[in-house]
NUGUTI-550653 format. One record per residue (C-alpha): residue number from 1; residue in one letter; x, y, z. Coordinates in steps of 0.001 Angstrom, whole numbers, m for minus. Example, Ala and Ser with C-alpha at 12.3 -4.5 7.8 and 13.67 -1.06 7.14 Angstrom:
<nodes>
pos=1	code=A	c1=12300	c2=m4500	c3=7800
pos=2	code=S	c1=13670	c2=m1060	c3=7140
</nodes>
This chain:
<nodes>
pos=1	code=X	c1=14	c2=94	c3=20
pos=2	code=X	c1=1424	c2=3472	c3=m1024
pos=3	code=X	c1=1989	c2=6051	c3=1542
pos=4	code=X	c1=m22	c2=9134	c3=1985
pos=5	code=X	c1=928	c2=11715	c3=m578
pos=6	code=X	c1=1259	c2=9299	c3=m3583
pos=7	code=X	c1=m2122	c2=8488	c3=m4111
pos=8	code=X	c1=m4386	c2=10800	c3=m6454
pos=9	code=X	c1=m7699	c2=11102	c3=m4758
pos=10	code=X	c1=m9442	c2=10681	c3=m8194
pos=11	code=X	c1=m8419	c2=7011	c3=m7885
pos=12	code=X	c1=m10061	c2=6357	c3=m4616
pos=13	code=X	c1=m13534	c2=4718	c3=m4564
pos=14	code=X	c1=m15471	c2=2067	c3=m2934
pos=15	code=X	c1=m14987	c2=m950	c3=m5215
pos=16	code=X	c1=m17837	c2=m3165	c3=m5860
pos=17	code=X	c1=m17407	c2=m7002	c3=m5331
pos=18	code=X	c1=m17067	c2=m9444	c3=m8045
pos=19	code=X	c1=m17246	c2=m13224	c3=m7795
pos=20	code=X	c1=m14020	c2=m15296	c3=m8317
pos=21	code=X	c1=m14672	c2=m19040	c3=m8157
pos=22	code=X	c1=m17725	c2=m18430	c3=m6031
pos=23	code=X	c1=m16015	c2=m16013	c3=m3683
pos=24	code=X	c1=m16914	c2=m12242	c3=m3609
pos=25	code=X	c1=m13834	c2=m10247	c3=m3926
pos=26	code=X	c1=m13044	c2=m6423	c3=m4575
pos=27	code=X	c1=m13092	c2=m5600	c3=m8268
pos=28	code=X	c1=m9332	c2=m4859	c3=m8530
pos=29	code=X	c1=m8472	c2=m8250	c3=m7181
pos=30	code=X	c1=m10817	c2=m10028	c3=m9272
pos=31	code=X	c1=m9495	c2=m8055	c3=m12343
pos=32	code=X	c1=m6034	c2=m9147	c3=m11392
pos=33	code=X	c1=m6986	c2=m12778	c3=m10387
pos=34	code=X	c1=m4833	c2=m14430	c3=m12946
pos=35	code=X	c1=m1601	c2=m13221	c3=m11470
pos=36	code=X	c1=m2754	c2=m14009	c3=m8003
pos=37	code=X	c1=m3688	c2=m17522	c3=m9060
pos=38	code=X	c1=m456	c2=m18170	c3=m10816
pos=39	code=X	c1=1608	c2=m16744	c3=m8083
pos=40	code=X	c1=4791	c2=m18694	c3=m7482
pos=41	code=X	c1=5509	c2=m19407	c3=m3856
pos=42	code=X	c1=8903	c2=m20264	c3=m2566
pos=43	code=X	c1=9829	c2=m23239	c3=m123
pos=44	code=X	c1=10733	c2=m20735	c3=2589
pos=45	code=X	c1=7821	c2=m18472	c3=2363
pos=46	code=X	c1=5563	c2=m18011	c3=5392
pos=47	code=X	c1=1978	c2=m17283	c3=4907
pos=48	code=X	c1=m253	c2=m15530	c3=7289
pos=49	code=X	c1=m3778	c2=m16214	c3=6578
pos=50	code=X	c1=m6857	c2=m14810	c3=8296
pos=51	code=X	c1=m10320	c2=m13749	c3=7661
pos=52	code=X	c1=m10226	c2=m9941	c3=7666
pos=53	code=X	c1=m10118	c2=m8323	c3=11078
pos=54	code=X	c1=m9154	c2=m11445	c3=12792
pos=55	code=X	c1=m5869	c2=m10349	c3=14083
pos=56	code=X	c1=m3757	c2=m10050	c3=11030
pos=57	code=X	c1=m1748	c2=m7129	c3=11837
pos=58	code=X	c1=m1161	c2=m8482	c3=15513
pos=59	code=X	c1=188	c2=m11731	c3=13941
pos=60	code=X	c1=2300	c2=m9980	c3=11451
pos=61	code=X	c1=4191	c2=m7927	c3=14221
pos=62	code=X	c1=4610	c2=m11053	c3=16332
pos=63	code=X	c1=6032	c2=m12964	c3=13496
pos=64	code=X	c1=8261	c2=m10079	c3=12317
pos=65	code=X	c1=9624	c2=m9908	c3=15771
pos=66	code=X	c1=10172	c2=m13557	c3=16390
pos=67	code=X	c1=12120	c2=m13847	c3=13051
pos=68	code=X	c1=14417	c2=m10870	c3=14111
pos=69	code=X	c1=15155	c2=m12215	c3=17604
pos=70	code=X	c1=12957	c2=m9619	c3=19114
pos=71	code=X	c1=14709	c2=m6735	c3=17698
pos=72	code=X	c1=12380	c2=m3709	c3=18223
pos=73	code=X	c1=14463	c2=m1206	c3=16432
pos=74	code=X	c1=14299	c2=m3555	c3=13342
pos=75	code=X	c1=10667	c2=m3838	c3=13483
pos=76	code=X	c1=10466	c2=m51	c3=13067
pos=77	code=X	c1=12341	c2=m139	c3=9756
pos=78	code=X	c1=9075	c2=153	c3=7642
pos=79	code=X	c1=5324	c2=114	c3=8086
pos=80	code=X	c1=3660	c2=m3359	c3=8566
pos=81	code=X	c1=2272	c2=m3322	c3=5051
pos=82	code=X	c1=5708	c2=m2850	c3=3687
pos=83	code=X	c1=7425	c2=m5515	c3=5893
pos=84	code=X	c1=4470	c2=m8031	c3=5029
pos=85	code=X	c1=3120	c2=m7778	c3=1503
pos=86	code=X	c1=m476	c2=m8462	c3=1010
pos=87	code=X	c1=m740	c2=m11146	c3=m1561
pos=88	code=X	c1=m3909	c2=m10460	c3=m3542
pos=89	code=X	c1=m3985	c2=m6641	c3=m2882
pos=90	code=X	c1=m4322	c2=m4984	c3=m6288
pos=91	code=X	c1=m4925	c2=m1413	c3=m5377
pos=92	code=X	c1=m3040	c2=1019	c3=m5252
pos=93	code=X	c1=m173	c2=m1453	c3=m5662
pos=94	code=X	c1=m47	c2=m5106	c3=m7046
pos=95	code=X	c1=847	c2=m7347	c3=m4109
pos=96	code=X	c1=2021	c2=m10120	c3=m6480
pos=97	code=X	c1=4395	c2=m7537	c3=m8278
pos=98	code=X	c1=5816	c2=m6483	c3=m4862
pos=99	code=X	c1=6304	c2=m10003	c3=m3697
pos=100	code=X	c1=8018	c2=m11066	c3=m6998
pos=101	code=X	c1=10815	c2=m8544	c3=m6053
pos=102	code=X	c1=10931	c2=m9147	c3=m2348
pos=103	code=X	c1=13941	c2=m11167	c3=m1503
pos=104	code=X	c1=13543	c2=m14512	c3=593
pos=105	code=X	c1=12674	c2=m15465	c3=3212
pos=106	code=X	c1=9235	c2=m13759	c3=2608
pos=107	code=X	c1=6418	c2=m13114	c3=5113
pos=108	code=X	c1=3197	c2=m12835	c3=2991
pos=109	code=X	c1=m294	c2=m11907	c3=4013
pos=110	code=X	c1=m3579	c2=m12968	c3=2651
pos=111	code=X	c1=m7403	c2=m13072	c3=3343
pos=112	code=X	c1=m7964	c2=m15824	c3=810
pos=113	code=X	c1=m10019	c2=m18760	c3=1695
pos=114	code=X	c1=m7890	c2=m21998	c3=1513
pos=115	code=X	c1=m9357	c2=m22840	c3=m1868
pos=116	code=X	c1=m8243	c2=m19706	c3=m3312
pos=117	code=X	c1=m4739	c2=m19719	c3=m2041
pos=118	code=X	c1=m2153	c2=m20158	c3=m4966
pos=119	code=X	c1=m1536	c2=m24000	c3=m5148
pos=120	code=X	c1=2244	c2=m23301	c3=m5110
pos=121	code=X	c1=1913	c2=m22691	c3=m1435
pos=122	code=X	c1=504	c2=m26171	c3=m661
pos=123	code=X	c1=2706	c2=m28063	c3=m3402
pos=124	code=X	c1=5773	c2=m26682	c3=m1869
pos=125	code=X	c1=4440	c2=m27288	c3=1805
pos=126	code=X	c1=5106	c2=m23784	c3=2856
pos=127	code=X	c1=4337	c2=m22894	c3=6576
pos=128	code=X	c1=1214	c2=m21146	c3=7230
pos=129	code=X	c1=m35	c2=m19302	c3=10422
pos=130	code=X	c1=m4033	c2=m19057	c3=10451
pos=131	code=X	c1=m5548	c2=m16791	c3=13069
pos=132	code=X	c1=m9285	c2=m17364	c3=13698
pos=133	code=X	c1=m11477	c2=m14919	c3=15751
pos=134	code=X	c1=m15074	c2=m15677	c3=16995
pos=135	code=X	c1=m17748	c2=m14502	c3=14445
pos=136	code=X	c1=m19394	c2=m12008	c3=16655
pos=137	code=X	c1=m16294	c2=m9878	c3=17482
pos=138	code=X	c1=m15110	c2=m10389	c3=13911
pos=139	code=X	c1=m18223	c2=m9072	c3=12229
pos=140	code=X	c1=m18225	c2=m6003	c3=14624
pos=141	code=X	c1=m14530	c2=m5196	c3=13829
pos=142	code=X	c1=m14885	c2=m5698	c3=10110
pos=143	code=X	c1=m18040	c2=m3453	c3=10144
pos=144	code=X	c1=m16169	c2=m649	c3=11591
pos=145	code=X	c1=m13034	c2=m1252	c3=9431
pos=146	code=X	c1=m15276	c2=m1064	c3=6356
pos=147	code=X	c1=m16797	c2=2135	c3=7507
pos=148	code=X	c1=m13361	c2=3699	c3=7650
pos=149	code=X	c1=m11818	c2=2003	c3=4582
pos=150	code=X	c1=m12375	c2=4135	c3=1443
pos=151	code=X	c1=m11899	c2=1318	c3=m1148
pos=152	code=X	c1=m14165	c2=m1311	c3=652
pos=153	code=X	c1=m17922	c2=m1603	c3=m35
pos=154	code=X	c1=m20162	c2=702	c3=1892
pos=155	code=X	c1=m21131	c2=m1157	c3=4924
pos=156	code=X	c1=m24568	c2=425	c3=5400
pos=157	code=X	c1=m26364	c2=354	c3=8833
pos=158	code=X	c1=m25222	c2=m2206	c3=11451
pos=159	code=X	c1=m28326	c2=m4434	c3=11144
pos=160	code=X	c1=m27956	c2=m4654	c3=7355
pos=161	code=X	c1=m24300	c2=m5498	c3=7613
pos=162	code=X	c1=m24839	c2=m8141	c3=10091
pos=163	code=X	c1=m27303	c2=m9646	c3=7725
pos=164	code=X	c1=m24798	c2=m9614	c3=4945
pos=165	code=X	c1=m22168	c2=m11216	c3=7184
pos=166	code=X	c1=m24561	c2=m14259	c3=7788
pos=167	code=X	c1=m25637	c2=m14311	c3=4142
pos=168	code=X	c1=m21745	c2=m14742	c3=3657
pos=169	code=X	c1=m21607	c2=m11845	c3=956
pos=170	code=X	c1=m18916	c2=m9655	c3=2261
pos=171	code=X	c1=m15302	c2=m9181	c3=898
pos=172	code=X	c1=m13514	c2=m12613	c3=935
pos=173	code=X	c1=m16786	c2=m14332	c3=1377
pos=174	code=X	c1=m18057	c2=m16573	c3=4288
pos=175	code=X	c1=m16516	c2=m16386	c3=7591
pos=176	code=X	c1=m17942	c2=m19779	c3=8343
pos=177	code=X	c1=m16357	c2=m21649	c3=5420
pos=178	code=X	c1=m13151	c2=m19773	c3=5930
pos=179	code=X	c1=m12288	c2=m20845	c3=9430
pos=180	code=X	c1=m13750	c2=m24336	c3=8885
pos=181	code=X	c1=m11705	c2=m25019	c3=5740
pos=182	code=X	c1=m8448	c2=m24179	c3=7415
pos=183	code=X	c1=m9217	c2=m25925	c3=10373
pos=184	code=X	c1=m9945	c2=m29198	c3=8229
pos=185	code=X	c1=m6677	c2=m28657	c3=6312
pos=186	code=X	c1=m4393	c2=m28076	c3=9224
pos=187	code=X	c1=m3370	c2=m31670	c3=9613
pos=188	code=X	c1=m2644	c2=m31984	c3=6028
pos=189	code=X	c1=m459	c2=m29075	c3=5621
pos=190	code=X	c1=2030	c2=m27063	c3=7742
pos=191	code=X	c1=m546	c2=m24974	c3=9156
pos=192	code=X	c1=m352	c2=m23536	c3=12807
pos=193	code=X	c1=m4000	c2=m22752	c3=13631
pos=194	code=X	c1=m4357	c2=m20104	c3=16330
pos=195	code=X	c1=m7227	c2=m18176	c3=18049
pos=196	code=X	c1=m7481	c2=m14531	c3=18742
pos=197	code=X	c1=m9124	c2=m14963	c3=22052
pos=198	code=X	c1=m6256	c2=m17318	c3=23201
pos=199	code=X	c1=m3520	c2=m14797	c3=22232
pos=200	code=X	c1=m5420	c2=m12232	c3=24059
pos=201	code=X	c1=m5819	c2=m14417	c3=27126
pos=202	code=X	c1=m2346	c2=m15816	c3=27226
pos=203	code=X	c1=m45	c2=m14057	c3=24619
pos=204	code=X	c1=3160	c2=m15538	c3=26088
pos=205	code=X	c1=1806	c2=m19201	c3=25640
pos=206	code=X	c1=573	c2=m18550	c3=22137
pos=207	code=X	c1=3777	c2=m16772	c3=21044
pos=208	code=X	c1=5773	c2=m19609	c3=22182
pos=209	code=X	c1=3711	c2=m21754	c3=19760
pos=210	code=X	c1=4861	c2=m19413	c3=17216
pos=211	code=X	c1=8279	c2=m19633	c3=18090
pos=212	code=X	c1=8339	c2=m23494	c3=18017
pos=213	code=X	c1=6683	c2=m23372	c3=14559
pos=214	code=X	c1=9233	c2=m20958	c3=13319
pos=215	code=X	c1=11985	c2=m23111	c3=14981
pos=216	code=X	c1=13124	c2=m20176	c3=16968
pos=217	code=X	c1=14572	c2=m20456	c3=20465
pos=218	code=X	c1=14730	c2=m16946	c3=21795
pos=219	code=X	c1=14438	c2=m17510	c3=25577
pos=220	code=X	c1=12063	c2=m15918	c3=28172
pos=221	code=X	c1=13608	c2=m12386	c3=28215
pos=222	code=X	c1=13023	c2=m11966	c3=24494
pos=223	code=X	c1=9659	c2=m13361	c3=24834
pos=224	code=X	c1=8501	c2=m11119	c3=27393
pos=225	code=X	c1=9727	c2=m8109	c3=25279
pos=226	code=X	c1=7729	c2=m9474	c3=22205
pos=227	code=X	c1=4529	c2=m9878	c3=24381
pos=228	code=X	c1=4924	c2=m6204	c3=25610
pos=229	code=X	c1=5814	c2=m4784	c3=22134
pos=230	code=X	c1=2747	c2=m6720	c3=20466
pos=231	code=X	c1=263	c2=m5700	c3=23271
pos=232	code=X	c1=m2721	c2=m3709	c3=21838
pos=233	code=X	c1=m1900	c2=m398	c3=23726
pos=234	code=X	c1=1746	c2=m478	c3=22428
pos=235	code=X	c1=786	c2=m1301	c3=18955
pos=236	code=X	c1=m1829	c2=1306	c3=18841
pos=237	code=X	c1=641	c2=4087	c3=19498
pos=238	code=X	c1=3164	c2=2598	c3=17151
pos=239	code=X	c1=2983	c2=4404	c3=13698
pos=240	code=X	c1=4758	c2=1368	c3=11998
pos=241	code=X	c1=1627	c2=m718	c3=12983
pos=242	code=X	c1=m1523	c2=1519	c3=13559
pos=243	code=X	c1=m2210	c2=2444	c3=10090
pos=244	code=X	c1=m1382	c2=6204	c3=10289
pos=245	code=X	c1=1199	c2=5595	c3=7470
pos=246	code=X	c1=m1570	c2=4751	c3=4965
pos=247	code=X	c1=m3354	c2=7575	c3=3010
pos=248	code=X	c1=m6117	c2=8986	c3=4978
pos=249	code=X	c1=m8135	c2=8715	c3=1748
pos=250	code=X	c1=m8007	c2=4902	c3=2102
pos=251	code=X	c1=m7904	c2=4771	c3=5947
pos=252	code=X	c1=m10095	c2=7541	c3=7315
pos=253	code=X	c1=m9363	c2=7157	c3=11102
pos=254	code=X	c1=m11592	c2=10051	c3=11935
pos=255	code=X	c1=m14516	c2=7721	c3=11332
pos=256	code=X	c1=m12973	c2=4642	c3=12974
pos=257	code=X	c1=m9306	c2=3873	c3=14281
pos=258	code=X	c1=m7711	c2=1167	c3=12306
pos=259	code=X	c1=m6856	c2=m217	c3=15742
pos=260	code=X	c1=m10044	c2=256	c3=17353
pos=261	code=X	c1=m10398	c2=m1861	c3=20592
pos=262	code=X	c1=m8872	c2=m5214	c3=20165
pos=263	code=X	c1=m11080	c2=m6802	c3=22864
pos=264	code=X	c1=m12924	c2=m10060	c3=23229
pos=265	code=X	c1=m16696	c2=m9653	c3=23946
pos=266	code=X	c1=m17027	c2=m6192	c3=22413
pos=267	code=X	c1=m19780	c2=m7527	c3=20256
pos=268	code=X	c1=m22180	c2=m7227	c3=23160
pos=269	code=X	c1=m22234	c2=m3674	c3=22734
pos=270	code=X	c1=m23597	c2=m3899	c3=19359
pos=271	code=X	c1=m25913	c2=m6981	c3=19046
pos=272	code=X	c1=m29458	c2=m6561	c3=20224
pos=273	code=X	c1=m30929	c2=m9543	c3=22074
pos=274	code=X	c1=m33081	c2=m10392	c3=19110
pos=275	code=X	c1=m30043	c2=m10113	c3=16806
pos=276	code=X	c1=m27980	c2=m12442	c3=18950
pos=277	code=X	c1=m30845	c2=m15113	c3=19000
pos=278	code=X	c1=m31086	c2=m14979	c3=15218
pos=279	code=X	c1=m27267	c2=m15161	c3=14852
pos=280	code=X	c1=m26815	c2=m18035	c3=17302
pos=281	code=X	c1=m29253	c2=m20025	c3=15395
pos=282	code=X	c1=m27810	c2=m19426	c3=12135
pos=283	code=X	c1=m24374	c2=m20223	c3=13596
pos=284	code=X	c1=m25441	c2=m23408	c3=14952
pos=285	code=X	c1=m26765	c2=m24511	c3=11515
pos=286	code=X	c1=m23711	c2=m23349	c3=9693
pos=287	code=X	c1=m21174	c2=m24973	c3=11946
pos=288	code=X	c1=m22739	c2=m28113	c3=12357
pos=289	code=X	c1=m20490	c2=m31131	c3=12230
pos=290	code=X	c1=m17260	c2=m29420	c3=13015
pos=291	code=X	c1=m14871	c2=m29859	c3=16019
pos=292	code=X	c1=m14016	c2=m26133	c3=15782
pos=293	code=X	c1=m15008	c2=m24077	c3=18759
pos=294	code=X	c1=m14815	c2=m20485	c3=19732
pos=295	code=X	c1=m14910	c2=m18179	c3=22904
pos=296	code=X	c1=m17009	c2=m15188	c3=22449
pos=297	code=X	c1=m15723	c2=m13902	c3=25820
pos=298	code=X	c1=m12892	c2=m14576	c3=28119
pos=299	code=X	c1=m12776	c2=m14330	c3=31858
pos=300	code=X	c1=m9970	c2=m12443	c3=33557
pos=301	code=X	c1=m10647	c2=m14779	c3=36612
pos=302	code=X	c1=m10206	c2=m18023	c3=34829
pos=303	code=X	c1=m7279	c2=m19965	c3=36158
pos=304	code=X	c1=m4586	c2=m21071	c3=33812
pos=305	code=X	c1=m5388	c2=m24747	c3=34291
pos=306	code=X	c1=m8970	c2=m24082	c3=33031
pos=307	code=X	c1=m7788	c2=m21984	c3=30195
pos=308	code=X	c1=m5404	c2=m24571	c3=29275
pos=309	code=X	c1=m8202	c2=m27221	c3=29132
pos=310	code=X	c1=m10200	c2=m25080	c3=26725
pos=311	code=X	c1=m7224	c2=m24583	c3=24421
pos=312	code=X	c1=m6206	c2=m28362	c3=24565
pos=313	code=X	c1=m9842	c2=m29354	c3=23409
pos=314	code=X	c1=m9148	c2=m27536	c3=20190
pos=315	code=X	c1=m6000	c2=m29248	c3=19233
</nodes>
């Protein structure tokens, strides 16, 4: 993504969605799809995959710090979207073109559902970190992101947006299929499947999983440094992470901050009782048959032992 002064205002608009293999994607991505589909991964690529607003930037920062031994100054070398190029991004820049010029080892971001990820990633058995977030908080966060993002489709009022989420018609498609498919594929590929709520509850434990997956033994002191530097409040104040380097024509943070709250359970402030009942019934129908479970709230009083049992049931 280009920095503030480089994007002509005449180019900024809310792009419509176009179907790509049954998945609604923003028009520039659909128009550039051949290049995305034919993208050539490299064996040492690391893919960070999420549904939008599920902790993508958080995991990018964690991975960048782990890969660089917890070097805080090194993490300030460039904004997050420069350090971790966005594979399918096609406006204002092409993620594919940027990545083709990026030296190895590359960290790559995508919101693509499993079936649309370029096949070369799976053929080469590339490592992938997937972060999933509970549907209710994810829907709320994506709603506010779409309000402030000048190139995403207009979200409209909350009640209509929630219905669109349930109808699986948002950018990058169905949340339900997205989280389920990566879950189903995690044991067939090198996929580390993590949960937003677990990272929030016990960041040290979850970052240790990332370290192990990336084969990095950094010690407890470095781990504590990474935990602190990737906490929500610290990241919110960090211009290399908080979206302030992105053109205000794209990220209008006067409408809503790019890093808004970072909480678990914030959905309760937006769902009405009736909406929650309808959503729960629809959710149960769409998620029937899967072993995948989510927490829609976390208790600050829960013991580590109880928390560990919740996490273990998901593995």
